[in-house]
N, C-alpha and C positions, 0 to 999 in steps of 0.2 A: 421218721420213727413210727413204728406201728402203734396205734392207739392201745394204751393199757400195758405196753411193754417198755420197761425202763432201759435206757441205754447203759451199757456196761461202764463201770468206773475206770476200767483199763481196757484199751483196745490193743490186741496183739495181732500184728500182721506178719506172717511168715512168707517171705519171698526169697527163697534160697538164692544166695548164701546168707541173707540177712534176716534178722528178727527185729522188727520195729515195734517199740512199745510206746503207746500214746496214753498219757494220763488224761482221763476224760471227765474232769470235774470243773469246767470253766467257771461256773457260778461261784465256786469256792476257791478260785485261783489255783485249782488243782492241788489243794491241801491233801496230804497223805492220809489214807484210811487203812484199816486192817485188810480190807478186801483188796485194795490196790497192792499193798505190800505182798500179800499172798499170791496175787496174780503175777507180780514181777518175779517172785521167787520161782514159781512154776515155769514161767517163760524162760528164765535163765537156766533152769535145769534142762529144759528142752534144747536150748542153745548148746550146752555142754555135751549133751548125750547124742546129738545127731551129727554124723560126719559131713552132711551136706550143708551145715550151718557154720558160719565162721565169725560173724560179728553182730553185735546188738547195738541198736540206737534207741535212746530213750528221750522222749520229749513230752511237752504238755500241750493240750489243745486250748484254743480260745485266747491266745496271746500271752499266756504266762507259763513258766516252766513248772514250778511247784512252790507254794507258800509255806512249806513245812508241814507240821502236824496239824490235823484238823482239831482245833481246840474245843469245838462243840462235841465232837465224838469223844475226845479225851475227857471232858467234863462228865460224860455219861459212862466213863469207865473203860473206854476202848483205847488200846495202844496200837499204833500202826507198825507193829513189829512182827517178825517171824522168829521163833526160838532158834538160837544158834546162828541167825543171820542178821538180826538187828533191824533197825529202822529201814523201812521201804523194802525189806526182804533181801537186802544184799550189802548194806554198807559195812557189815562186819565180816562178810564172806562173799567177796566178789566172784564172778564166774571165772573159769579157767581161760575162757576166750575173751577178746577185747569187747569193751562196751564204750559207746560214745554218747555224751550228753549233747542234745541240741536245744539250746536255751533261748527262749524269747521272754521278754518281760521280766517278771520277778522270779528270782531264785533265792528264797529267804529261809533262814533257819535250816530245817531239815532238807529243804530244797537245794540250798547251797551245798550242804553235806552230801546230798545225793550226787550232785555234779562232781564234788571232790572225790567221791568213791569211784567215779568213772575213770577210764584210762586216757581219754581225750575229750575235748569239749569244743563246741562251736557255738557262737552266740550272735544274736542280732545286735545292732549298734545301740539300741535303747535298753538292752538288758541291764538289770541291776542285781548285784549279789550282796547278800548281807547275812550276818549272824547276830540277830537282835536279842538273843537269849538273856544277856545281862540286864536288858531293860525290863525283863519279866522276873528278875531274881533267879535266873537259871544259868546253866553253862551249856554250851554247844557240845553235847556228849555223844552225838552220833557221828563223830569223826572230825568235827570242825576244830575243836580245841587241840587236837593232836595231829591232824593231817596238815592243816593250813601252815603251821610254822615249819613243816618239813618241805613245803612246796614254794614258799615265798620268803623274802627277808623277814627276820624275826621281828624287827620294829614294825613293819607293815602288818604282820599277822597280829601282833599285840594290839595295835590300834583298832583293827577291824573287830577283834574279839572283845576288847574292853570298852569301846565306845558304842558298839552295836549299830554303827552307822553303815549304810550300804556303800558299795563302790560301783563304778560304772563298768561297762564292758571294756572301755578303753583302758581303765586302770587294771582290770583283771588281765587283759592282754599284755599290758606292760610288765606285770608281775610274772608272766609266763603261765598263767592258768588256762589260757585258751589257745587252740590251734588255728582258729579262723575267727575273724569278726566280719560279718556280712550284713547286707541290708536287711532291715527288719522284715520278717516274714519268710526269710530264705535260710534260716538256720537248719531246718530239717533237710532241705535239699542239699546243702553243703555238707552236712554230716553224713548223708547217704553216699555222696560222692567220695568222701574220705573213707567210709566203711568199705566201699567197693574196691578202692585202691589197696586197702589192707587185705581184703578177702581174695584178691588176685594172687597173693603170695602163698608160700608153702605153709599149711596149717600148723604143723609141729614147730616150725621155726618161729612163727608169730607167737605161738603160745609159750615157747621157750624164752623169747624176748620178754614177754610180759612177766613171766615167773622170775627171771633174773632181775629185772628192773624193780619189781616189788620187794623181792627178798634181799637183794644185795646191799641195800642201804644200811642194814644193821650188821653186816659182816665186818670183822676186823680187816684192816688193809692187808695184813700178811697172810690172810686166809682166802682172799677173794678168788684167786685163780684155782685153788684147790676145790673150793666149794662150788664153783661154776662147772667143774669138769663133768660130773654125772649128768647135768642138764644138757650141756653142749655136746657131749659124746653121744648121747641118745639121738640128738638131732642129726649130727654128722654121719651116724651109722644108719639112718633111716633110708627107706626106699625113695622118699621124696628128694633126699640129697643127691642120690644117684640120678634121679629123673632130672633134677635141676642141671646137673653137669651135662647129661646127654642132650637136653633141650638147648642149652647154650651152644654146644658143639655143632648141633644140627640146625641151628638158627630157626627154632620153632618155639611156640608157646608151650610151656610145660603143662603136663596133666598131673595134678597133685592127687594123691590118694589119702593123705594124712596118715601114712604108715612109714 
């Protein structure tokens, strides 16, 4: 680091087709600040707006993912939120394209909620996930109290939310919250490999899958196929769908255009 120049609290690396976000506050266990939240929101806008970008990966530097809200900044009147997008700049309004959490160490409070807002997650074996808000007289309102019971068995979610005690990566994996559990220090590497596998596929199809999975959970059973039709029809009618058919017939790698 150059003398007199502070390191950024969020490092954004764009290596098409990926956007890699690194929370860079290791001394504070990567606790979330307004600056980091705004940086995440801006980076995810870039992800969604550029046709050459397909997937984002978010992680924390220094051995921890994110310890939630920075309480010192909060005491000074700062909220790590972005209007309309919520905590961390995206838990209330995730990007259109996929985002993967690469978790090492602690993912506490808002940090766990940050991971829950992602579409996929990879963790080191020693990672710990917790929602300790009840220990502070609070409720996990950045998605924890509403997302967790939709993702894991109700009894398990109630225990995590009501005791405030953390769970291990092994437990999180058993509940289906993780896509990979890897050796400590390799979560980002594994998340990037997963991101590259996703990015190799047709962009509109991947985005359509994300939209269907996120929206269809609230659809009545007798309306599921009707409601999915405009989403799937748009994908089936795309140039990429035709390219996929031709590439298969010609035994070559497809060249996607996102159109």
